[in-house]
N, CA, C, O and the ligand as a Tripos MOL2 file, in Angstrom:
@<TRIPOS>MOLECULE
protein
  241   239    61     0     0
PROTEIN
NO_CHARGES

@<TRIPOS>ATOM
      1 N          18.6780   17.9740  -76.4120 N.3       1 MET1
      2 CA         18.0230   16.7200  -76.7970 C.3       1 MET1
      3 C          17.9740   16.6040  -78.3170 C.2       1 MET1
      4 O          17.9930   17.6130  -79.0210 O.2       1 MET1
      5 N          17.9130   15.4020  -78.8090 N.am      2 PRO2
      6 CA         17.9050   15.2200  -80.2720 C.3       2 PRO2
      7 C          16.6380   15.7720  -80.8900 C.2       2 PRO2
      8 O          15.5450   15.6310  -80.3410 O.2       2 PRO2
      9 N          16.8010   16.3930  -82.0250 N.am      3 GLU3
     10 CA         15.6600   16.9970  -82.6960 C.3       3 GLU3
     11 C          14.9540   15.9650  -83.5780 C.2       3 GLU3
     12 O          15.5820   15.2140  -84.3240 O.2       3 GLU3
     13 N          13.6300   15.9580  -83.4630 N.am      4 LYS4
     14 CA         12.8510   15.0390  -84.2990 C.3       4 LYS4
     15 C          12.8900   15.4890  -85.7430 C.2       4 LYS4
     16 O          12.9080   16.6840  -86.0380 O.2       4 LYS4
     17 N          12.9020   14.5240  -86.6320 N.am      5 THR5
     18 CA         12.8880   14.8780  -88.0470 C.3       5 THR5
     19 C          11.6870   14.2420  -88.7270 C.2       5 THR5
     20 O          11.1720   13.2130  -88.2900 O.2       5 THR5
     21 N          11.2620   14.8730  -89.7940 N.am      6 VAL6
     22 CA         10.1240   14.3910  -90.5700 C.3       6 VAL6
     23 C          10.6050   14.0280  -91.9590 C.2       6 VAL6
     24 O          11.3750   14.7670  -92.5720 O.2       6 VAL6
     25 N          10.1480   12.8860  -92.4530 N.am      7 MET7
     26 CA         10.5120   12.4710  -93.8040 C.3       7 MET7
     27 C           9.3540   12.7910  -94.7410 C.2       7 MET7
     28 O           8.2350   12.3110  -94.5600 O.2       7 MET7
     29 N           9.6430   13.6000  -95.7330 N.am      8 ILE8
     30 CA          8.6320   14.0080  -96.6990 C.3       8 ILE8
     31 C           9.0950   13.6070  -98.0960 C.2       8 ILE8
     32 O          10.2640   13.7570  -98.4510 O.2       8 ILE8
     33 N           8.1620   13.1010  -98.8670 N.am      9 ILE9
     34 CA          8.5140   12.8010 -100.2610 C.3       9 ILE9
     35 C           8.2540   14.0470 -101.0960 C.2       9 ILE9
     36 O           7.1750   14.6360 -101.0280 O.2       9 ILE9
     37 N           9.2320   14.4380 -101.8720 N.am     10 CYS10
     38 CA          9.1160   15.6170 -102.7120 C.3      10 CYS10
     39 C           7.8710   15.5250 -103.5990 C.2      10 CYS10
     40 O           7.6750   14.5260 -104.2900 O.2      10 CYS10
     41 N           7.0320   16.5650 -103.5810 N.am     11 PRO11
     42 CA          5.7940   16.5450 -104.3800 C.3      11 PRO11
     43 C           6.0460   16.6100 -105.8800 C.2      11 PRO11
     44 O           5.1340   16.3670 -106.6700 O.2      11 PRO11
     45 N           7.2400   16.9270 -106.2720 N.am     12 ASN12
     46 CA          7.5760   16.9530 -107.6910 C.3      12 ASN12
     47 C           7.6160   15.5160 -108.2270 C.2      12 ASN12
     48 O           8.4980   14.7380 -107.8630 O.2      12 ASN12
     49 N           6.6640   15.1750 -109.0860 N.am     13 LEU13
     50 CA          6.5440   13.8030 -109.5890 C.3      13 LEU13
     51 C           7.7810   13.3430 -110.3450 C.2      13 LEU13
     52 O           8.0320   12.1430 -110.4560 O.2      13 LEU13
     53 N           8.5350   14.2680 -110.8520 N.am     14 LYS14
     54 CA          9.7470   13.8960 -111.5950 C.3      14 LYS14
     55 C          10.9460   13.7460 -110.6650 C.2      14 LYS14
     56 O          12.0420   13.3790 -111.0900 O.2      14 LYS14
     57 N          10.7150   14.0390 -109.3910 N.am     15 CYS15
     58 CA         11.8070   13.9670 -108.4310 C.3      15 CYS15
     59 C          11.5450   12.8570 -107.4050 C.2      15 CYS15
     60 O          12.2750   11.8690 -107.3350 O.2      15 CYS15
     61 N          10.4800   13.0470 -106.6110 N.am     16 ARG16
     62 CA         10.0480   12.0650 -105.6110 C.3      16 ARG16
     63 C          11.1740   11.6940 -104.6450 C.2      16 ARG16
     64 O          11.2250   10.5620 -104.1630 O.2      16 ARG16
     65 N          12.0490   12.6080 -104.3680 N.am     17 ALA17
     66 CA         13.1320   12.3300 -103.4410 C.3      17 ALA17
     67 C          12.6170   12.4290 -102.0140 C.2      17 ALA17
     68 O          11.6640   13.1580 -101.7410 O.2      17 ALA17
     69 N          13.2420   11.7040 -101.1150 N.am     18 ILE18
     70 CA         12.8620   11.7990  -99.7080 C.3      18 ILE18
     71 C          13.6520   12.9340  -99.0680 C.2      18 ILE18
     72 O          14.8820   12.9340  -99.0450 O.2      18 ILE18
     73 N          12.8980   13.8980  -98.5490 N.am     19 VAL19
     74 CA         13.5090   15.0750  -97.9470 C.3      19 VAL19
     75 C          13.3100   15.0030  -96.4380 C.2      19 VAL19
     76 O          12.1870   14.8600  -95.9530 O.2      19 VAL19
     77 N          14.4020   15.1030  -95.7140 N.am     20 GLN20
     78 CA         14.3210   15.0480  -94.2590 C.3      20 GLN20
     79 C          14.4180   16.4570  -93.6940 C.2      20 GLN20
     80 O          15.3770   17.1820  -93.9560 O.2      20 GLN20
     81 N          13.4070   16.8330  -92.9140 N.am     21 VAL21
     82 CA         13.3790   18.1740  -92.3490 C.3      21 VAL21
     83 C          13.1060   18.0790  -90.8500 C.2      21 VAL21
     84 O          12.5120   17.1020  -90.3930 O.2      21 VAL21
     85 N          13.5310   19.0760  -90.0830 N.am     22 PRO22
     86 CA         13.2340   19.0580  -88.6450 C.3      22 PRO22
     87 C          11.7410   19.1820  -88.3740 C.2      22 PRO22
     88 O          11.0090   19.8020  -89.1450 O.2      22 PRO22
     89 N          11.3000   18.5880  -87.2720 N.am     23 GLU23
     90 CA          9.8770   18.5820  -86.9000 C.3      23 GLU23
     91 C           9.3080   19.9980  -86.8640 C.2      23 GLU23
     92 O           8.1550   20.2170  -87.2370 O.2      23 GLU23
     93 N          10.1130   20.9520  -86.4160 N.am     24 ARG24
     94 CA          9.5990   22.3090  -86.2700 C.3      24 ARG24
     95 C           9.4060   23.0070  -87.6190 C.2      24 ARG24
     96 O           8.9340   24.1420  -87.6690 O.2      24 ARG24
     97 N           9.7710   22.3320  -88.7050 N.am     25 ALA25
     98 CA          9.5730   22.9050  -90.0390 C.3      25 ALA25
     99 C           8.1460   22.7000  -90.5300 C.2      25 ALA25
    100 O           7.7760   23.1700  -91.6060 O.2      25 ALA25
    101 N           7.3370   21.9850  -89.7220 N.am     26 ARG26
    102 CA          5.9420   21.7540  -90.1090 C.3      26 ARG26
    103 C           5.2130   23.0780  -90.3000 C.2      26 ARG26
    104 O           5.3580   24.0090  -89.5070 O.2      26 ARG26
    105 N           4.4230   23.1380  -91.3740 N.am     27 GLY27
    106 CA          3.6700   24.3470  -91.6740 C.3      27 GLY27
    107 C           4.5040   25.3970  -92.3860 C.2      27 GLY27
    108 O           4.0000   26.4460  -92.7870 O.2      27 GLY27
    109 N           5.7950   25.0960  -92.5380 N.am     28 LYS28
    110 CA          6.6760   26.0450  -93.2290 C.3      28 LYS28
    111 C           7.0430   25.5010  -94.6000 C.2      28 LYS28
    112 O           6.7350   24.3610  -94.9500 O.2      28 LYS28
    113 N           7.7030   26.3460  -95.3520 N.am     29 ARG29
    114 CA          8.1240   25.9280  -96.6840 C.3      29 ARG29
    115 C           9.6020   25.5480  -96.6610 C.2      29 ARG29
    116 O          10.4340   26.2190  -96.0500 O.2      29 ARG29
    117 N           9.8950   24.4510  -97.3470 N.am     30 VAL30
    118 CA         11.2820   24.0280  -97.4370 C.3      30 VAL30
    119 C          11.6470   23.8320  -98.9100 C.2      30 VAL30
    120 O          10.7840   23.8100  -99.7870 O.2      30 VAL30
    121 N          12.9270   23.6940  -99.1460 N.am     31 ARG31
    122 CA         13.3800   23.4910 -100.5220 C.3      31 ARG31
    123 C          13.9190   22.0730 -100.6800 C.2      31 ARG31
    124 O          14.6950   21.5910  -99.8550 O.2      31 ARG31
    125 N          13.4930   21.4180 -101.7510 N.am     32 CYS32
    126 CA         14.0110   20.0840 -102.0370 C.3      32 CYS32
    127 C          15.4590   20.2160 -102.5150 C.2      32 CYS32
    128 O          15.7530   20.9740 -103.4400 O.2      32 CYS32
    129 N          16.3440   19.4760 -101.8800 N.am     33 GLY33
    130 CA         17.7540   19.5670 -102.2390 C.3      33 GLY33
    131 C          18.0770   18.8680 -103.5430 C.2      33 GLY33
    132 O          19.1670   19.0360 -104.0890 O.2      33 GLY33
    133 N          17.1260   18.0740 -104.0510 N.am     34 HIS34
    134 CA         17.3770   17.3250 -105.2830 C.3      34 HIS34
    135 C          16.9620   18.1030 -106.5280 C.2      34 HIS34
    136 O          17.7260   18.2310 -107.4840 O.2      34 HIS34
    137 N          15.7020   18.6310 -106.4920 N.am     35 CYS35
    138 CA         15.2110   19.3280 -107.6870 C.3      35 CYS35
    139 C          15.1280   20.8400 -107.4640 C.2      35 CYS35
    140 O          15.0350   21.6100 -108.4200 O.2      35 CYS35
    141 N          15.1630   21.2580 -106.1930 N.am     36 GLY36
    142 CA         15.2340   22.6950 -105.9190 C.3      36 GLY36
    143 C          13.8920   23.3980 -105.7840 C.2      36 GLY36
    144 O          13.8580   24.6110 -105.5760 O.2      36 GLY36
    145 N          12.7700   22.6580 -105.8990 N.am     37 ILE37
    146 CA         11.4850   23.3330 -105.7580 C.3      37 ILE37
    147 C          11.1700   23.5840 -104.2820 C.2      37 ILE37
    148 O          11.6540   22.8820 -103.3940 O.2      37 ILE37
    149 N          10.3500   24.5990 -104.0510 N.am     38 HIS38
    150 CA          9.9000   24.8850 -102.6920 C.3      38 HIS38
    151 C           8.5210   24.2810 -102.4780 C.2      38 HIS38
    152 O           7.6680   24.3530 -103.3630 O.2      38 HIS38
    153 N           8.2980   23.6900 -101.3220 N.am     39 PHE39
    154 CA          6.9780   23.1480 -101.0030 C.3      39 PHE39
    155 C           6.7650   23.2170  -99.4980 C.2      39 PHE39
    156 O           7.7100   23.3040  -98.7130 O.2      39 PHE39
    157 N           5.4750   23.1750  -99.1200 N.am     40 ALA40
    158 CA          5.1230   23.3140  -97.7050 C.3      40 ALA40
    159 C           5.0900   21.9490  -97.0220 C.2      40 ALA40
    160 O           4.6410   20.9610  -97.6020 O.2      40 ALA40
    161 N           5.5710   21.9140  -95.7840 N.am     41 ILE41
    162 CA          5.4870   20.6920  -94.9960 C.3      41 ILE41
    163 C           4.1190   20.6630  -94.3170 C.2      41 ILE41
    164 O           3.7600   21.6140  -93.6240 O.2      41 ILE41
    165 N           3.3490   19.5870  -94.5040 N.am     42 PRO42
    166 CA          2.0300   19.5250  -93.8650 C.3      42 PRO42
    167 C           2.1500   19.5560  -92.3500 C.2      42 PRO42
    168 O           3.1100   19.0480  -91.7720 O.2      42 PRO42
    169 N           1.1480   20.1670  -91.7220 N.am     43 ALA43
    170 CA          1.1940   20.3430  -90.2670 C.3      43 ALA43
    171 C           1.1340   19.0100  -89.5320 C.2      43 ALA43
    172 O           1.7330   18.8520  -88.4680 O.2      43 ALA43
    173 N           0.4170   18.0670  -90.0960 N.am     44 ARG44
    174 CA          0.3130   16.7610  -89.4590 C.3      44 ARG44
    175 C           0.7000   15.6690  -90.4260 C.2      44 ARG44
    176 O           0.5210   15.7930  -91.6380 O.2      44 ARG44
    177 N           1.2350   14.5950  -89.8720 N.am     45 HIS45
    178 CA          1.6170   13.4720  -90.7090 C.3      45 HIS45
    179 C           0.3760   12.7500  -91.2060 C.2      45 HIS45
    180 O          -0.5840   12.5710  -90.4560 O.2      45 HIS45
    181 N           0.3900   12.3400  -92.4490 N.am     46 GLU46
    182 CA         -0.7470   11.6190  -93.0030 C.3      46 GLU46
    183 C          -0.9520   10.3050  -92.2620 C.2      46 GLU46
    184 O          -0.0030    9.5720  -91.9870 O.2      46 GLU46
    185 N          -2.2140   10.0250  -91.9450 N.am     47 GLY47
    186 CA         -2.5110    8.7620  -91.2830 C.3      47 GLY47
    187 C          -2.4480    8.8610  -89.7700 C.2      47 GLY47
    188 O          -2.9930    8.0080  -89.0690 O.2      47 GLY47
    189 N          -1.7970    9.8810  -89.2640 N.am     48 ALA48
    190 CA         -1.7010   10.0530  -87.8150 C.3      48 ALA48
    191 C          -3.0100   10.6120  -87.2710 C.2      48 ALA48
    192 O          -3.4810   11.6650  -87.6980 O.2      48 ALA48
    193 N          -3.5810    9.8870  -86.3230 N.am     49 ARG49
    194 CA         -4.8580   10.3280  -85.7720 C.3      49 ARG49
    195 C          -4.6530   11.1440  -84.5080 C.2      49 ARG49
    196 O          -4.0270   10.6830  -83.5540 O.2      49 ARG49
    197 N          -5.1820   12.3560  -84.5070 N.am     50 PRO50
    198 CA         -5.0770   13.1880  -83.2990 C.3      50 PRO50
    199 C          -5.9770   12.6720  -82.1950 C.2      50 PRO50
    200 O          -7.0620   12.1610  -82.4700 O.2      50 PRO50
    201 N          -5.5480   12.7970  -80.9640 N.am     51 ASP51
    202 CA         -6.3410   12.3090  -79.8270 C.3      51 ASP51
    203 C          -7.4820   13.2540  -79.4840 C.2      51 ASP51
    204 O          -8.3620   12.9090  -78.6960 O.2      51 ASP51
    205 N          -7.4700   14.4180  -80.0580 N.am     52 GLU52
    206 CA         -8.4850   15.4290  -79.7170 C.3      52 GLU52
    207 C          -9.8960   14.9210  -79.9980 C.2      52 GLU52
    208 O         -10.7870   15.0710  -79.1610 O.2      52 GLU52
    209 N         -10.1030   14.3280  -81.1560 N.am     53 ALA53
    210 CA        -11.4280   13.8290  -81.5300 C.3      53 ALA53
    211 C         -11.8940   12.7610  -80.5620 C.2      53 ALA53
    212 O         -13.0880   12.6330  -80.2900 O.2      53 ALA53
    213 N         -10.9580   12.0040  -80.0490 N.am     54 LYS54
    214 CA        -11.2730   10.9330  -79.1120 C.3      54 LYS54
    215 C         -11.8140   11.5110  -77.8050 C.2      54 LYS54
    216 O         -12.7850   11.0120  -77.2380 O.2      54 LYS54
    217 N         -11.1640   12.5660  -77.3500 N.am     55 GLN55
    218 CA        -11.5530   13.1730  -76.0750 C.3      55 GLN55
    219 C         -12.9380   13.7940  -76.1480 C.2      55 GLN55
    220 O         -13.6810   13.7860  -75.1660 O.2      55 GLN55
    221 N         -13.2870   14.3350  -77.3170 N.am     56 GLN56
    222 CA        -14.5760   14.9960  -77.4550 C.3      56 GLN56
    223 C         -15.7320   14.0190  -77.3420 C.2      56 GLN56
    224 O         -16.7550   14.3410  -76.7400 O.2      56 GLN56
    225 N         -15.5860   12.8270  -77.9130 N.am     57 SER57
    226 CA        -16.6850   11.8720  -77.9340 C.3      57 SER57
    227 C         -16.8370   11.1560  -76.5880 C.2      57 SER57
    228 O         -17.9440   10.7520  -76.2340 O.2      57 SER57
    229 N         -15.7420   10.9930  -75.8290 N.am     58 SER58
    230 CA        -15.8390   10.3150  -74.5590 C.3      58 SER58
    231 C         -16.4370   11.2370  -73.5000 C.2      58 SER58
    232 O         -15.9420   12.3370  -73.2510 O.2      58 SER58
    233 N         -17.4970   10.7640  -72.8960 N.am     59 LYS59
    234 CA        -18.2140   11.5900  -71.9120 C.3      59 LYS59
    235 C         -18.1420   10.9040  -70.5470 C.2      59 LYS59
    236 O         -19.1680   10.5600  -69.9610 O.2      59 LYS59
    237 N         -16.9700   10.7180  -70.0700 N.am     60 GLU60
    238 CA        -16.6890   10.0080  -68.8200 C.3      60 GLU60
    239 C         -17.2690    8.5880  -68.8560 C.2      60 GLU60
    240 O         -17.1310    7.8390  -67.8890 O.2      60 GLU60
    241 ZN         12.5160   17.3130 -105.3880 Zn       61 ZN61
@<TRIPOS>BOND
     1     1     2 1
     2     2     3 1
     3     3     4 2
     4     3     5 am
     5     5     6 1
     6     6     7 1
     7     7     8 2
     8     7     9 am
     9     9    10 1
    10    10    11 1
    11    11    12 2
    12    11    13 am
    13    13    14 1
    14    14    15 1
    15    15    16 2
    16    15    17 am
    17    17    18 1
    18    18    19 1
    19    19    20 2
    20    19    21 am
    21    21    22 1
    22    22    23 1
    23    23    24 2
    24    23    25 am
    25    25    26 1
    26    26    27 1
    27    27    28 2
    28    27    29 am
    29    29    30 1
    30    30    31 1
    31    31    32 2
    32    31    33 am
    33    33    34 1
    34    34    35 1
    35    35    36 2
    36    35    37 am
    37    37    38 1
    38    38    39 1
    39    39    40 2
    40    39    41 am
    41    41    42 1
    42    42    43 1
    43    43    44 2
    44    43    45 am
    45    45    46 1
    46    46    47 1
    47    47    48 2
    48    47    49 am
    49    49    50 1
    50    50    51 1
    51    51    52 2
    52    51    53 am
    53    53    54 1
    54    54    55 1
    55    55    56 2
    56    55    57 am
    57    57    58 1
    58    58    59 1
    59    59    60 2
    60    59    61 am
    61    61    62 1
    62    62    63 1
    63    63    64 2
    64    63    65 am
    65    65    66 1
    66    66    67 1
    67    67    68 2
    68    67    69 am
    69    69    70 1
    70    70    71 1
    71    71    72 2
    72    71    73 am
    73    73    74 1
    74    74    75 1
    75    75    76 2
    76    75    77 am
    77    77    78 1
    78    78    79 1
    79    79    80 2
    80    79    81 am
    81    81    82 1
    82    82    83 1
    83    83    84 2
    84    83    85 am
    85    85    86 1
    86    86    87 1
    87    87    88 2
    88    87    89 am
    89    89    90 1
    90    90    91 1
    91    91    92 2
    92    91    93 am
    93    93    94 1
    94    94    95 1
    95    95    96 2
    96    95    97 am
    97    97    98 1
    98    98    99 1
    99    99   100 2
   100    99   101 am
   101   101   102 1
   102   102   103 1
   103   103   104 2
   104   103   105 am
   105   105   106 1
   106   106   107 1
   107   107   108 2
   108   107   109 am
   109   109   110 1
   110   110   111 1
   111   111   112 2
   112   111   113 am
   113   113   114 1
   114   114   115 1
   115   115   116 2
   116   115   117 am
   117   117   118 1
   118   118   119 1
   119   119   120 2
   120   119   121 am
   121   121   122 1
   122   122   123 1
   123   123   124 2
   124   123   125 am
   125   125   126 1
   126   126   127 1
   127   127   128 2
   128   127   129 am
   129   129   130 1
   130   130   131 1
   131   131   132 2
   132   131   133 am
   133   133   134 1
   134   134   135 1
   135   135   136 2
   136   135   137 am
   137   137   138 1
   138   138   139 1
   139   139   140 2
   140   139   141 am
   141   141   142 1
   142   142   143 1
   143   143   144 2
   144   143   145 am
   145   145   146 1
   146   146   147 1
   147   147   148 2
   148   147   149 am
   149   149   150 1
   150   150   151 1
   151   151   152 2
   152   151   153 am
   153   153   154 1
   154   154   155 1
   155   155   156 2
   156   155   157 am
   157   157   158 1
   158   158   159 1
   159   159   160 2
   160   159   161 am
   161   161   162 1
   162   162   163 1
   163   163   164 2
   164   163   165 am
   165   165   166 1
   166   166   167 1
   167   167   168 2
   168   167   169 am
   169   169   170 1
   170   170   171 1
   171   171   172 2
   172   171   173 am
   173   173   174 1
   174   174   175 1
   175   175   176 2
   176   175   177 am
   177   177   178 1
   178   178   179 1
   179   179   180 2
   180   179   181 am
   181   181   182 1
   182   182   183 1
   183   183   184 2
   184   183   185 am
   185   185   186 1
   186   186   187 1
   187   187   188 2
   188   187   189 am
   189   189   190 1
   190   190   191 1
   191   191   192 2
   192   191   193 am
   193   193   194 1
   194   194   195 1
   195   195   196 2
   196   195   197 am
   197   197   198 1
   198   198   199 1
   199   199   200 2
   200   199   201 am
   201   201   202 1
   202   202   203 1
   203   203   204 2
   204   203   205 am
   205   205   206 1
   206   206   207 1
   207   207   208 2
   208   207   209 am
   209   209   210 1
   210   210   211 1
   211   211   212 2
   212   211   213 am
   213   213   214 1
   214   214   215 1
   215   215   216 2
   216   215   217 am
   217   217   218 1
   218   218   219 1
   219   219   220 2
   220   219   221 am
   221   221   222 1
   222   222   223 1
   223   223   224 2
   224   223   225 am
   225   225   226 1
   226   226   227 1
   227   227   228 2
   228   227   229 am
   229   229   230 1
   230   230   231 1
   231   231   232 2
   232   231   233 am
   233   233   234 1
   234   234   235 1
   235   235   236 2
   236   235   237 am
   237   237   238 1
   238   238   239 1
   239   239   240 2
@<TRIPOS>SUBSTRUCTURE
     1 MET1         2 RESIDUE 1 A MET
     2 PRO2         6 RESIDUE 1 A PRO
     3 GLU3        10 RESIDUE 1 A GLU
     4 LYS4        14 RESIDUE 1 A LYS
     5 THR5        18 RESIDUE 1 A THR
     6 VAL6        22 RESIDUE 1 A VAL
     7 MET7        26 RESIDUE 1 A MET
     8 ILE8        30 RESIDUE 1 A ILE
     9 ILE9        34 RESIDUE 1 A ILE
    10 CYS10       38 RESIDUE 1 A CYS
    11 PRO11       42 RESIDUE 1 A PRO
    12 ASN12       46 RESIDUE 1 A ASN
    13 LEU13       50 RESIDUE 1 A LEU
    14 LYS14       54 RESIDUE 1 A LYS
    15 CYS15       58 RESIDUE 1 A CYS
    16 ARG16       62 RESIDUE 1 A ARG
    17 ALA17       66 RESIDUE 1 A ALA
    18 ILE18       70 RESIDUE 1 A ILE
    19 VAL19       74 RESIDUE 1 A VAL
    20 GLN20       78 RESIDUE 1 A GLN
    21 VAL21       82 RESIDUE 1 A VAL
    22 PRO22       86 RESIDUE 1 A PRO
    23 GLU23       90 RESIDUE 1 A GLU
    24 ARG24       94 RESIDUE 1 A ARG
    25 ALA25       98 RESIDUE 1 A ALA
    26 ARG26      102 RESIDUE 1 A ARG
    27 GLY27      106 RESIDUE 1 A GLY
    28 LYS28      110 RESIDUE 1 A LYS
    29 ARG29      114 RESIDUE 1 A ARG
    30 VAL30      118 RESIDUE 1 A VAL
    31 ARG31      122 RESIDUE 1 A ARG
    32 CYS32      126 RESIDUE 1 A CYS
    33 GLY33      130 RESIDUE 1 A GLY
    34 HIS34      134 RESIDUE 1 A HIS
    35 CYS35      138 RESIDUE 1 A CYS
    36 GLY36      142 RESIDUE 1 A GLY
    37 ILE37      146 RESIDUE 1 A ILE
    38 HIS38      150 RESIDUE 1 A HIS
    39 PHE39      154 RESIDUE 1 A PHE
    40 ALA40      158 RESIDUE 1 A ALA
    41 ILE41      162 RESIDUE 1 A ILE
    42 PRO42      166 RESIDUE 1 A PRO
    43 ALA43      170 RESIDUE 1 A ALA
    44 ARG44      174 RESIDUE 1 A ARG
    45 HIS45      178 RESIDUE 1 A HIS
    46 GLU46      182 RESIDUE 1 A GLU
    47 GLY47      186 RESIDUE 1 A GLY
    48 ALA48      190 RESIDUE 1 A ALA
    49 ARG49      194 RESIDUE 1 A ARG
    50 PRO50      198 RESIDUE 1 A PRO
    51 ASP51      202 RESIDUE 1 A ASP
    52 GLU52      206 RESIDUE 1 A GLU
    53 ALA53      210 RESIDUE 1 A ALA
    54 LYS54      214 RESIDUE 1 A LYS
    55 GLN55      218 RESIDUE 1 A GLN
    56 GLN56      222 RESIDUE 1 A GLN
    57 SER57      226 RESIDUE 1 A SER
    58 SER58      230 RESIDUE 1 A SER
    59 LYS59      234 RESIDUE 1 A LYS
    60 GLU60      238 RESIDUE 1 A GLU
    61 ZN61       241 GROUP 0 **** ****
């Protein structure tokens, strides 16, 4: 099956290139192909709300 990819903007302010990495790279460190710095991929996408908090508050 096709592998999901994540688009991350390079944290290097002088680079800001869009780096595409596989979904399973989350929580790991990758290298920007443009400027060459290493940075960590956040475990969750910004703005994405986990359903876990929703389940906790709902009491049937
Ligand atoms: Zn970069």
